[in-house]
C-alpha positions in Angstrom: 14.1 15.1 23.3 15.1 15.3 19.9 13.0 13.5 17.4 14.8 14.8 14.3 17.7 11.8 15.7 16.7 8.0 15.4 17.4 7.3 19.7 15.0 10.0 19.4 12.0 8.8 17.3 12.3 5.3 19.1 11.7 6.7 22.6 8.6 8.6 21.2 7.7 5.4 20.1 8.1 3.5 23.0 6.6 6.4 25.3 4.1 6.6 23.0 3.2 2.5 23.3 3.7 2.6 26.9 0.6 5.5 27.3 -1.2 4.4 24.7 -1.4 0.7 27.3 -2.4 2.6 29.9 -5.0 4.3 29.2 -6.4 0.6 28.1 -6.3 -0.6 31.3 -7.9 2.1 32.4 -11.3 1.3 30.1 -10.5 -2.8 30.6 -10.9 -2.1 33.8 -13.8 0.6 34.0 -15.2 -1.6 31.6 -15.2 -4.9 34.3 -16.4 -2.7 37.2 -19.8 -2.0 35.4 -19.8 -5.5 34.4 -19.4 -6.7 37.6 -21.7 -3.6 39.2 -24.4 -5.1 36.6 -24.2 -8.6 37.5 -24.5 -7.6 40.9 -28.3 -5.8 40.5 -27.0 -2.4 41.0 -28.5 0.1 38.4 -26.0 2.1 36.3 -26.6 6.0 35.2 -27.7 9.2 36.7 -31.4 8.6 38.9 -33.9 9.3 36.5 -36.1 12.4 37.8 -40.8 11.8 36.7 -42.1 15.8 36.7 -45.7 15.4 35.9 -46.8 17.3 32.3 -50.0 18.0 33.4 -48.9 20.4 36.7 -46.1 22.2 33.9 -48.4 23.1 31.8 -51.0 24.7 35.0 -47.7 26.5 36.1 -46.8 27.6 32.6 -50.5 28.9 31.9 -50.3 30.8 35.6 -47.5 33.0 33.6 -44.8 31.3 35.2 -41.1 30.7 33.7 -39.6 28.1 32.8 -37.1 28.7 35.3 -39.6 28.9 37.8 -41.2 25.9 37.2 -37.9 23.6 37.8 -37.4 26.1 40.8 -40.8 24.9 42.6 -40.3 21.4 41.5 -37.2 21.2 42.1 -35.7 20.3 38.6 -33.1 21.0 36.1 -34.5 24.0 33.8 -33.3 20.8 30.8 -36.1 17.9 32.2 -38.8 20.8 32.3 -38.3 21.2 28.8 -37.8 17.6 27.5 -41.2 16.7 29.6 -42.8 19.2 27.5 -41.2 17.8 24.0 
């Protein structure tokens, strides 16, 4: 497509507007779906994981690494770090 001509610029602008419309429609449908799910009482987002801070501290006191603690508790290492903050 030659965008140096007036016709090429017009086609480029129209295609950009159509792409923007498509993106806006998708975003609107996602927001409507989330509102609908919330209205039905569904919880949105990632499920919370609870870890025992005391257990992490006791494992850490025995010399266990952060990775080993995360593996033993079956959670991610970031979850272990966040629990200790």
